[in-house]
N, C-alpha and C positions, 0 to 999 in steps of 0.2 A: 506381421505387425500390423495390428490397428493404426489409424494415423494419429495425427496430431492433432487436437483439438482446438485452436486460436478464437481464444474466448475473451467480447471485446464488451462492456459497457459503457454506452453512447447515452445523452445526454444534452441538447443544443448543443451537436458536436461539427455540424455541418463545415465547420471553418480549417478543423486538422485534420478531420479524415482523408480528404486526399492524400494530404502526403505520408498518412500513417500507411495508407493502402501502397502509395506508388513504391516504400520501400520494405513494404512486407515482402514481395518473392523474392531480395536478399537475404534479406535477412530469415528466412524458411530455408531457403537452399540450403541440398540434403536432406532435407528430410519428406516424406510423404505427409499432408497438412488438409484443413477445410477451413473456412473462416466460419464462426459463428457470435452474432453479435443481439445483444440485448438492450432493447432502444426504451430508454423509463419517458416515455410523453414527449418525445422531441416536439417541439414549437417552431422549429426552423426546417430546415432540407435536409438531415441529418440522412433519412430514409430513403427519398429521391435520391441523393449521394451514391449511398448503395444502392440503391436500384442499378445504377446508373452504372458505376467504374468495379463494383461488386456481383455482378446477375448472376453470380452463381453462392455468391453466400447464403447463409441461412441467417434470416432475422426475424427477432422473436419479438412482438411489442407487445409491451407489460400495460400497457394501457396507463398507468400511472405514474407520477414520477417517484421508485418506488426502493429509491438509496440504491448503493454497489450492492453491497453484499448479496441484495435479494436479487438483483441486474445479472451479478455470477451464478448467482443457484439458479434460475431461468434459465441461464445461457448452456449451464451444463443437462439440465435436465433436456432441452433440446440437441445436445450435442450428439446423440447414439453411442456406439463401441469406438473409443478409442483407447491408446495407446497413453494415455498420458495427458495433460491439456497445459496450454500458454495463456495465462490470463495479463491481461495485455490496457494496459490507457490508450486511451485515442491517440494521446500524447505525445506518445512516444515513437521516436523513429530506430528500428533495430538495426543496426551495421552489419555488413556481410554476414553471414554464415553467425550469428550469435543465436540463435534460437535451438540450434543444432549443439549447440557449446555446452547450453544450457542442460538439451534432455541426457546428453551424453552422461552428468554428472551425476543423476539422479541413483538409486540404487545404494547398499553398501550402508544405508544410516540415513541417505538423504534422499528429504523427501520435497524439498523444496532450494531448486538453484533458481539464484539471479544475480543479473548484470552487475559492472559498472555501471554507472550512471550520469551521462554529463548534461550539465546543464547547458543549453544553446550558445555555443558561444563560445563556449569558454574549454580550456584543452586541458584543465585536470579533474576527475572525477570528482561527479558528487560524495559525502560522507554517509549512507544511506546504512550501514548496520548498526544494530541498537541493540542495548544489553536492555534487558527487563527492567521495571519499574521497581523501585524501592525509595525507601523515605533519606538514606543518607544520598541518592544519586540525584532525588527531585531538590532536595538541600543544594548541593554542589552548585546546581544548574543557576542555583537563586543568587547565591553567594558569588562567583568567580564565574558562570553565562557556562556554555553546556562546550562549545567549542574548547574552550579551554581548560576549563575539567572533564572533557572526554579522552584526558591523556590519563588520565586515574579511571582504570572501569570503579570501584568505588563512589565513584564523587562524580558522579554522569551515564546517559543511557548513552548518547552518541560514542559511536567506538571514530578515534578519530587517530590515530596510528596509523600513517602512512603505507604501514610495512603488511598491513592487514588488508590491504588492496593492494596488494600487489602479488596474490596469492588467495588457493582456496581456503577463504576463511567459515570459519564457521560460527552464528552467530543466536542469539536469541530471535530474535526477527531484523527484516528488514524494510525499506520502502517498497511496498508491494504496486508499485505503478509496473512494472513485468515481471515478472516468474513464471517458471516451470515445476508443474506439482507433477509428479508420479501417480499412477492409479491407484498402487498399494497406499500411497498416502491418501488421497480422496476419500478412499475405499474405511481407511479406517476412518478420519475424521468425519467423514459425514459433509453435512451443509453447510454453509460459512452463517455465520449470526447475522441475523436480520435486525436484531432489534439495536445495531448499530450504523446507523443512518449512510453514516460518512465518516472516516477516521476511527481507526484503533479496530476496525475487523479485519484489515491485514495484520494485526498485532494478534489480538486473538487468535486471530489461527493461526498465525507462527507459535506461537507459544502453546495451543492445542495441541497440534502435529510433534511438537520436543517434547511434550510431557506422555504421547503415546510413542516415541521412540525413532521422529521423522525428523531432522536437522535440516535446518537453514541455513545452504550455506551457497560463497560469494565464488563465482565463477569469475576470475580477471579477464581470459579472454572474451568474453562477452561483454561487449558493448553496445549501448544505446546512448540517445538522445530523451534526455526527457525535455518536455517545453514546458513543464506545469510548472502550478509553486503563488497558485491560488489563496493559500491560506497565509504567504504568509505577506497577502496585502488586502486581505478581506479579516475588518472585525468579527463580521455576525462568522467565517469557517474559521478564524481562528477559536472562537470563543469556543466551537461548539469541537475543536478537534479535543481544547481543555480539558472541558466536560469528557467527554467521550476515555481523557486517558481517566483522569480520576474514576470512570464509573468501572472502566473494566480492573482498575486496582482493587474497589471496593468488593468484584465478584472474586478474585483471588487471595484475600487477604482480610482481617480481623477487623470488626470496626473500630477498636482504638489505633490497629496499625492505619487506618484510612484515615483517620481523625488525623493525624497526624501528618498523613503523604498530604493530601486534601490545606492541611497550613502548609505546609512548604512548599507547595506549587502556586499558593495562592500569595505566597511570600515571594514570591520571582514573578506572576504578574503584575504585583505591586508598585515592586519596585521599579518596574520597566513602565508603566503606568505613572511614575511620580516623574519618570524624564520624555515624558508626553507622547507615547507608543499607544494613542487610541484602540488600537485592537488589544494588550493585556487591560485596557482600562475596565473593556467592555467584559473580557474574561476574568476579573480579576470582581469585579462588581456579580457578572453572575455565579464565579463559588458563594457568595455570601448569602444566596438565594435557599432558602431552606429546600425548597423542592426540585432544588437543580438538577440532580444527578438521576433527577428520573427519565424514563426512555422516552425521547421525542420524536415529532414524526422528518426531523431536519429543519436546515434554512428554505 
């Protein structure tokens, strides 16, 4: 069997790469693998860190801050023959045997396998499974909040049922910080959509895979720590996340449905802005702009 290609997209990632690389051998235990990194024109020491700590890695320099999806595509192009891929954020820390447990789930209708994700310093897993966007789910999140609404499948995208994280569970999509993708799924789906600079690219890919018969499934015995979370604190990134969520919905639904969905998302952000959340205020303002849903080059 061909090796698993571990694909990583970096941008000014020098501070988190040493921890990722240190955890990689244990995380990949039991698999034949090789590392391919696409660097989006980092201005820090990212490439030097890779050359020092991972001299055998294939490093692709895109020459620009091309976005996450473009980085994934660049790494895929450089990966050569493989038996599937593991797409990782550099701020992921895989636990022992994580990758093999994911790869073992691929097949029998599963094209994408994801692990339990833990926030740093927490013992309970992050709610990483999602349902496809709908007007009722956007309204539910606006009125009662996504975590409380998550108990009701029609009222939230977020899957919050603890039982769903204790067994292999299929979902419409999942947080894309770490995912194993089968070679068959990759061949059927083609490249990642580069019009999403950041956020919603994994959503689009999982939904596209599902439409083609490849499910996304959680494997609870595979575990990793995710150090990320910038979208929760940066108004600019939160705004990009919000706009891309509506842009993706528009691609898959009618103009009228999109109007209602955009209104529901605006209600959520405006209500939170009223309580002083600056990121929501910026997102709500952006949603009112006539050209807000045009593709943008990112932050």
